C-alpha positions as CSV (number, residue, x, y, z in Angstrom):
1,M,155.8,111.7,0.6
2,W,154.2,113.0,3.6
3,R,150.5,111.9,3.7
4,A,147.8,113.4,5.6
5,S,144.3,111.7,5.9
6,I,141.5,113.5,7.6
7,L,138.4,111.8,9.1
8,T,135.6,114.2,9.4
9,I,131.8,114.8,8.9
10,F,132.6,117.9,7.0
11,P,135.1,116.9,4.1
12,E,134.2,119.9,2.2
13,M,136.1,122.0,4.6
14,F,139.4,120.7,3.1
15,P,141.8,121.7,2.0
16,G,140.6,125.2,3.0
17,P,143.4,127.3,4.2
18,L,145.8,124.4,3.4
19,G,145.2,125.0,-0.3
20,A,146.9,128.4,-0.2
21,S,150.1,129.9,0.7
22,L,153.1,127.7,1.4
23,A,151.1,124.5,2.2
24,G,149.0,124.9,-1.0
25,K,152.0,125.4,-3.2
26,A,153.6,122.4,-1.7
27,L,150.4,120.3,-2.0
28,A,150.2,121.4,-5.8
29,A,153.8,120.5,-6.2
30,G,153.3,117.0,-4.8
31,L,155.5,117.4,-1.7
32,W,152.6,116.1,0.4
33,T,149.1,114.8,-0.1
34,L,145.9,115.3,1.6
35,E,142.7,113.2,1.7
36,A,139.5,114.0,3.6
37,V,137.2,111.2,4.2
38,D,133.5,111.6,5.1
39,I,132.8,109.6,8.4
40,R,129.0,109.5,7.3
41,A,129.9,107.4,4.3
42,H,130.6,104.6,6.8
43,A,127.2,104.8,8.6
44,T,124.7,102.0,8.0
45,D,121.3,103.6,8.6
46,K,119.3,105.8,6.2
47,H,120.0,108.9,8.1
48,R,123.8,108.4,8.0
49,S,124.0,108.8,11.7
50,V,127.4,108.9,13.3
51,D,126.4,109.8,16.9
52,D,124.2,108.7,19.7
53,T,123.0,109.8,23.3
54,P,125.8,109.7,26.0
55,A,125.9,106.6,28.2
56,G,124.9,107.7,31.8
57,G,122.9,110.6,30.5
58,G,123.8,114.3,29.9
59,P,123.5,116.8,27.1
60,G,124.5,116.5,23.6
61,M,125.7,113.4,21.5
62,V,128.7,111.3,21.3
63,M,130.3,109.9,18.0
64,R,129.8,106.1,17.9
65,P,132.8,103.7,17.9
66,D,131.4,101.3,15.4
67,V,131.0,103.9,12.6
68,L,134.2,105.5,13.3
69,A,136.1,102.1,13.5
70,R,134.8,101.4,9.9
71,A,135.9,104.7,8.7
72,V,139.4,104.2,10.3
73,D,139.8,100.7,9.1
74,A,139.0,101.6,5.6
75,L,141.3,104.5,5.5
76,A,144.3,103.3,7.5
77,P,144.3,99.5,7.8
78,A,146.7,97.5,10.0
79,G,150.3,98.1,8.9
80,D,149.8,101.8,8.1
81,P,152.8,103.4,9.8
82,R,151.3,106.9,10.3
83,P,150.3,108.0,13.8
84,R,146.6,108.2,14.6
85,L,145.8,111.6,16.2
86,V,142.6,113.1,17.8
87,M,142.2,116.8,18.1
88,S,140.9,117.2,21.5
89,P,141.0,120.0,24.3
90,R,141.9,117.3,26.8
91,G,144.9,116.0,24.7
92,V,148.7,116.5,25.2
93,P,149.6,120.1,24.3
94,L,151.0,120.3,20.9
95,T,154.5,121.6,20.8
96,Q,157.1,122.6,18.1
97,A,159.1,119.5,19.1
98,R,156.2,117.3,18.5
99,V,155.4,119.0,15.2
100,A,159.0,118.5,14.1
101,A,158.8,114.7,14.9
102,L,155.5,114.3,13.0
103,A,157.1,116.2,9.9
104,N,159.9,113.8,10.0
105,G,157.5,110.9,9.7
106,P,155.3,109.4,7.0
107,G,152.3,111.7,7.7
108,A,149.3,111.5,10.0
109,V,145.8,110.2,10.3
110,V,143.7,112.9,12.0
111,L,140.3,112.3,13.5
112,C,138.0,115.3,14.0
113,G,135.6,115.0,16.7
114,R,132.3,116.8,17.0
115,F,129.4,117.0,19.4
116,E,130.3,116.1,23.0
117,G,133.0,113.9,21.9
118,I,134.2,110.5,20.8
119,D,133.4,107.1,22.4
120,E,136.5,106.3,24.6
121,R,136.6,102.7,23.2
122,L,137.3,104.0,19.7
123,I,140.3,106.1,20.9
124,E,141.7,103.1,22.9
125,G,140.8,100.3,20.4
126,R,142.4,102.1,17.4
127,G,145.4,103.5,19.2
128,F,144.6,107.1,18.9
129,E,146.8,109.9,20.5
130,E,144.8,113.0,21.7
131,L,146.6,116.3,20.9
132,S,145.5,119.9,22.0
133,I,146.1,123.2,20.3
134,G,145.2,125.1,23.4
135,D,143.1,125.5,26.6
136,Y,139.9,126.3,24.9
137,V,137.0,124.4,23.2
138,L,136.2,124.6,19.5
139,S,133.0,123.4,17.7
140,G,135.0,120.5,16.0
141,G,138.4,119.2,15.4
142,E,138.7,120.5,11.9
143,I,140.1,123.9,12.9
144,A,142.6,122.3,15.1
145,A,143.5,119.9,12.3
146,F,144.3,122.9,10.0
147,V,146.7,124.3,12.7
148,L,148.3,120.7,13.1
149,L,148.9,120.1,9.3
150,D,150.0,123.7,8.6
151,A,152.7,123.5,11.4
152,C,154.0,120.2,10.0
153,V,153.8,120.9,6.3
154,R,156.0,124.0,6.5
155,L,158.6,122.0,7.9
156,L,158.8,119.4,5.0
157,P,161.8,119.6,2.7
158,G,161.4,122.2,-0.1
159,V,158.4,123.9,1.4
160,M,160.0,127.0,3.2
161,G,162.2,129.2,0.9
162,K,165.3,128.8,3.2
163,E,165.9,125.8,5.3
164,A,167.4,128.0,8.0
165,S,164.2,130.1,8.3
166,G,162.6,127.8,10.8
167,L,165.6,127.4,13.0
168,E,165.1,130.8,15.0
169,E,161.5,130.8,15.3
170,S,159.6,130.8,18.5
171,F,159.9,127.4,20.4
172,S,162.6,126.0,18.0
173,Q,165.3,126.7,20.6
174,G,162.9,126.6,23.6
175,L,162.5,130.5,23.5
176,L,160.1,132.9,22.1
177,E,161.4,134.6,18.8
178,Y,163.1,138.0,19.0
179,P,161.3,141.1,17.4
180,Q,161.7,141.6,13.6
181,Y,162.1,144.8,11.7
182,T,162.4,146.0,8.1
183,R,162.4,149.1,6.1
184,P,161.5,152.1,6.4
185,Q,164.3,153.1,8.8
186,V,162.0,155.3,10.7
187,W,158.2,154.8,10.7
188,E,156.0,157.1,12.7
189,G,158.8,158.2,14.8
190,R,160.0,154.7,15.6
191,S,163.4,153.8,14.5
192,I,164.9,150.3,13.9
193,P,167.2,149.5,16.7
194,A,170.8,150.7,15.8
195,V,172.4,147.5,16.5
196,L,170.5,145.9,13.7
197,T,171.9,148.2,11.2
198,G,175.5,148.5,12.4
199,G,176.8,145.6,10.5
200,D,178.3,143.7,13.7
201,H,176.8,140.2,13.3
202,A,178.1,139.2,16.8
203,K,176.3,142.1,18.3
204,V,173.1,141.4,16.3
205,A,173.2,137.8,17.5
206,A,173.6,139.0,21.2
207,W,170.8,141.4,20.8
208,R,168.4,138.8,19.4
209,R,169.2,136.4,22.1
210,A,168.7,138.9,24.8
211,E,165.3,139.9,23.3
212,S,164.2,136.3,23.1
213,E,165.1,135.8,26.7
214,R,163.3,139.0,27.6
215,L,160.2,138.2,25.8
216,T,160.1,134.6,27.0
217,R,160.6,135.7,30.7
218,A,157.9,138.2,30.4
219,R,155.2,136.5,28.4
220,R,155.9,132.7,29.0
221,P,157.3,132.0,32.5
222,D,156.6,128.3,32.0
223,L,159.0,128.3,28.9
224,W,161.5,130.4,30.7
225,A,161.5,128.0,33.8
226,A,161.9,125.0,31.5
227,H,164.7,126.9,29.6
228,L,166.5,127.6,33.0
229,A,166.1,124.0,34.0
230,G,167.6,122.8,30.7
231,A,170.5,125.2,30.8
232,G,171.4,123.9,34.4
233,K,171.5,120.3,33.5
234,P,175.1,118.8,33.5
235,K,176.4,117.9,30.1
236,R,176.6,114.3,29.4
237,P,180.0,112.8,29.5
238,G,181.7,112.4,26.1
239,K,184.9,113.0,24.2
240,K,187.1,115.8,25.5
241,P,187.2,118.8,23.2
242,R,190.0,118.8,20.6
243,R,192.5,121.6,21.0
244,D,193.9,122.9,17.8
245,G,197.3,124.7,17.6
């Protein structure tokens, strides 16, 4: 079973949106588990302090390594195989490939930072990997954790209605997803593209591929460049293709 553990000073925020829709149904069905741990429960002073002033001066507060370490060690002791993740705007960008890898693993331990950040010694000393969901700053890591977990849980076996439904989504093939349409045939003078209703599956596939390429080229030149670079790589040597007949 895929196990998610969250370290936060706001455990009441969970499961939040993860308790609804696909993730919520899967949680209720026992396809994954979610545990939210209050970091303040591991503080030792009467004020349950988890932060202190930054070394070297500056505004704000920094989360203390000793308090966080106690929380981490109690939640995920040595031997826990799950990756340890910190949601941070300075982290490695989260990609669909990384999400798929996480979904194929045992789960994740996610630390949600607050204030001005987390003492670097805790990140290094407990082997946390920093992940970012975008080039912007949130008030805390909890919202980013929701994004991460939702992206992972929907890929778990039995969560999505059709196993193939995730194969043609944006980023799954290195391109953005093609436009989608449904009934009515004409809406406010706009018609569904004729190719999608003609019954020729080969033409539909070609149209969708062309649209994915068009959108990726226009909206995400970084993805398009990576796609072109990947398409230009020589194929690895292997067995010659078999010819039948």
